[in-house]
C-alpha positions in Angstrom: 0.0 0.0 0.0 1.3 3.4 -0.9 1.6 6.2 1.7 -0.5 8.3 -0.6 -3.4 5.8 -0.6 -6.5 7.1 1.3 -6.9 5.4 4.7 -10.7 5.1 4.1 -12.4 4.2 0.8 -16.0 5.4 0.3 -18.4 4.0 -2.3 -22.2 3.5 -2.9 -22.6 -0.2 -3.9 -26.4 0.0 -4.0 -29.0 2.8 -4.0 -29.2 4.3 -0.5 -26.2 2.3 0.8 -23.0 4.1 1.7 -20.0 1.7 2.3 -16.9 2.8 4.2 -13.8 0.5 3.9 -11.0 0.8 6.3 -7.9 0.9 4.1 -4.7 0.3 6.1 -4.4 -3.4 5.1 -0.7 -3.6 5.9 -1.5 -2.6 9.5 -4.6 -4.8 9.6 -6.6 -1.6 9.6 -5.4 -0.5 13.1 -7.1 2.7 14.1 -4.6 5.6 14.1 -5.5 9.3 14.1 -5.8 9.6 10.3 -8.2 6.6 10.0 -10.3 7.5 13.0 -10.7 11.0 11.8 -11.5 9.9 8.3 -14.0 7.3 9.5 -16.0 9.8 11.7 -15.9 12.5 9.0 -17.4 10.0 6.5 -20.0 8.7 9.0 -21.2 12.2 9.8 -21.3 13.0 6.1 -23.3 9.9 5.3 -25.6 10.4 8.3 -26.5 13.9 6.9 -27.0 12.7 3.4 -30.7 12.4 2.7 -29.9 9.8 -0.1 -28.2 7.4 2.4 -30.4 5.0 4.4 -27.8 2.5 5.5 -24.0 2.7 6.2 -21.7 -0.4 5.9 -18.3 -0.5 7.6 -15.8 -3.1 6.5 -12.0 -3.6 6.3 -9.7 -4.0 3.3 -7.1 -6.8 3.3 -6.8 -9.7 5.7 -8.6 -8.2 8.7 -11.6 -6.0 9.7 -9.6 -4.1 12.4 -6.8 -5.1 14.7 -7.6 -2.4 17.2 -6.1 1.0 18.1 -2.7 1.6 16.5 -0.3 1.1 19.4 2.7 2.1 17.2 1.4 5.7 16.8 0.7 8.6 19.0 -3.1 8.8 19.4 -5.0 12.0 20.0 -8.7 13.0 20.6 -9.3 13.4 16.8 -13.0 12.5 16.8 -14.2 14.6 19.7 -12.2 16.9 21.9 -11.9 16.1 25.6 -9.6 17.4 28.4 -6.6 15.1 28.8 -7.3 14.2 32.4 -6.7 10.8 33.8 -8.9 8.3 31.9 -9.4 10.8 29.0 -8.7 8.2 26.3 -11.4 5.7 27.2 -14.0 8.4 27.9 -13.4 10.0 24.6 -13.6 6.9 22.5 -16.7 5.8 24.3 -18.2 9.2 23.4 -17.4 8.4 19.8 -19.0 5.0 19.8 -22.1 6.4 21.5 -22.2 9.0 18.6 -22.6 6.1 16.2 -25.4 4.7 18.3 -27.1 8.1 18.2 -26.9 8.6 14.4 -30.3 8.1 12.9 -28.9 6.1 10.1 -28.5 2.3 10.7 -24.9 1.2 10.6 -23.8 -2.4 9.6 -20.5 -3.8 10.7 -19.0 -6.4 8.2 -16.3 -8.3 10.1 -13.7 -10.7 8.8 -10.3 -11.8 9.9 -9.0 -10.2 13.1 -11.4 -8.0 15.0 -9.5 -7.1 18.1 -9.7 -4.7 21.0 -10.7 -1.3 19.6 -11.9 -3.1 16.5 -14.4 -5.0 18.6 -15.6 -1.6 20.0 -16.1 -0.3 16.5 -18.1 -3.4 15.7 -20.1 -3.1 18.9 -21.0 0.5 18.0 -22.7 -0.8 14.8 -26.4 -1.6 14.8 -26.1 -4.9 13.0 -23.0 -7.1 12.8 -22.3 -9.8 10.2 -19.2 -11.9 10.4 -17.1 -14.3 8.5 -17.3 -17.8 10.0 -13.6 -17.9 10.6 -13.2 -14.3 12.0 -11.2 -14.0 15.2 -12.9 -11.6 17.6 -11.3 -10.9 21.0 -9.9 -8.4 23.4 -6.3 -9.5 24.3 -5.3 -6.2 26.0 -7.1 -7.5 29.2 -4.1 -9.8 29.6 -1.5 -7.1 30.4 -2.9 -3.6 29.8 -6.4 -2.9 31.2 -10.1 -3.7 31.0 -11.8 -2.6 27.7 -12.4 1.1 26.9 -16.0 0.2 25.9 -17.0 -2.8 28.0 -19.5 -4.4 25.6 -18.8 -8.0 26.5 -21.2 -8.6 29.4 -23.9 -6.5 27.7 -23.9 -8.4 24.4 -23.0 -11.9 25.7 -24.3 -12.0 29.2 -22.4 -12.4 32.5 -20.8 -15.8 32.0 -19.7 -15.5 28.4 -18.7 -11.9 28.9 -16.7 -12.7 32.0 -14.9 -15.5 30.3 -13.8 -13.1 27.5 -12.7 -10.5 30.0 -10.7 -12.9 32.2 -8.9 -14.7 29.4 -8.7 -12.3 26.4 -9.3 -15.3 24.2 -10.8 -14.9 20.7 -14.0 -16.4 19.4 -14.8 -17.4 15.9 -17.5 -15.7 13.9 -19.7 -18.7 14.5 -19.1 -18.5 18.2 -19.8 -14.7 18.2 -23.2 -15.4 16.7 -24.0 -18.1 19.3 -22.9 -15.7 22.1 -25.0 -12.8 20.8 -22.1 -10.6 19.7 -23.1 -10.8 16.0 -26.2 -11.4 14.0 -25.1 -14.0 11.5 -22.0 -15.7 10.2 -21.2 -16.5 6.6 -18.4 -18.1 4.7 -15.8 -15.4 3.9 -16.4 -15.6 0.2 -20.1 -14.9 0.7 -19.8 -12.1 3.2 -19.8 -9.1 0.9 -22.9 -10.3 -1.0 -24.7 -11.3 2.2 -24.1 -7.9 3.9 -25.3 -6.0 0.8 -28.5 -8.2 0.7 -29.3 -7.2 4.3 -28.4 -3.5 3.6 -30.7 -3.6 0.6 -33.6 -4.9 2.7 -33.1 -2.3 5.4 -33.0 0.5 2.8 -36.5 -0.5 1.7 -37.9 1.0 4.9 -38.4 4.8 4.8 -35.5 6.6 6.5 -37.8 8.4 9.0 -39.0 5.0 10.3 -35.5 3.6 10.3 -34.4 6.4 12.6 -37.3 5.8 15.0 -36.8 2.0 15.0 -33.1 2.4 15.7 -33.8 5.0 18.4 -36.5 2.8 20.1 -34.0 -0.1 20.4 -31.4 2.2 22.0 -33.8 3.9 24.3 -34.8 0.4 25.6 -31.2 -0.4 26.3 -30.7 3.0 27.8 -33.5 2.3 30.2 -31.7 -0.9 31.3 -28.6 1.2 32.0 -26.2 0.4 29.2 -24.7 3.9 28.9 -24.3 4.4 32.6 -22.6 1.0 32.8 -20.2 1.6 29.9 -19.3 5.0 31.2 -18.6 3.6 34.6 -16.4 0.8 33.2 -14.6 3.3 31.0 -13.4 5.0 34.2 -12.4 1.6 35.7 -10.3 1.0 32.5 -8.2 4.0 33.4 -7.1 2.3 36.6 -5.5 -0.5 34.6 -2.8 1.9 33.3 -1.7 2.5 36.9 -1.0 -1.2 37.7 2.6 -2.4 37.6 2.0 -5.1 35.0 0.4 -2.5 32.7 3.2 0.0 33.2 5.8 -2.7 32.4 3.9 -3.8 29.3 3.6 -0.2 28.0 7.4 0.3 28.5 8.0 -2.8 26.5 6.5 -1.1 23.4 9.5 1.3 23.3 12.1 -1.2 24.5 11.1 -4.2 22.2 8.8 -2.7 19.7 5.0 -3.2 19.5 5.1 -6.5 17.5 7.6 -8.1 19.9 5.6 -6.9 23.0 2.4 -8.3 21.6 4.1 -11.7 20.8 5.4 -11.8 24.4 1.9 -11.2 25.7 0.3 -13.9 23.7 3.0 -16.6 23.6 2.0 -18.4 26.7 -1.6 -18.5 25.4 -0.5 -19.8 22.0 -2.9 -17.6 20.1 -3.3 -14.5 17.9 0.1 -13.9 16.3 1.6 -16.8 18.3 -0.8 -19.5 17.1 
């Protein structure tokens, strides 16, 4: 991939359907400032476009999204927030909530690795369709901190969510559907077509009703406390960075390099890059 290639590709594959493709394939679409900024600019533009009824988010290359780019300096590019303790998790949660609050339904199309911040991006979508062999997990809980956006127990329930948080293990696309983290799983070769078929059906509903239907679902979840819970756990995430194992892990990025530090984290579990 050339350094001049856009980090986000935008197209309209069907009438009323806007598709956003994360385009850092050499980095497994890790979310750096440029990509996060481009993604939210495009989401806001699509949400304002009266000719767009559905937004699809997918990834180019071998993965949907490997999470936040730990090899770059990350700022509050999507929504400004004071850099007090815990600012990072609070500001990204604000951004994921912004996706929830957009009237336009958003579909996440997940294949390959969907890790850490990538799972938060998927959780912020209204519908999620996955490749059967996708690998979806939150490995930072092993040495860094709890999740920024703690979606696991909300989408999968206490037992499955707790297992994910205590191990950092990945689940396949099929397992994600069984656990409630995704709608349906398809063979990778069929995923594009399957997602567009769903998007086409959703787009048949008038946009005014789509907005109300989406809002009704979120208001029901709000009444059950989802936003209060996720904001509370975002503050707990900040505590993780003050723990000795997390401090040592973060130092290792500079001492060993990000790739080596991630391999050291996962080697004893024999998964992710160390499978």
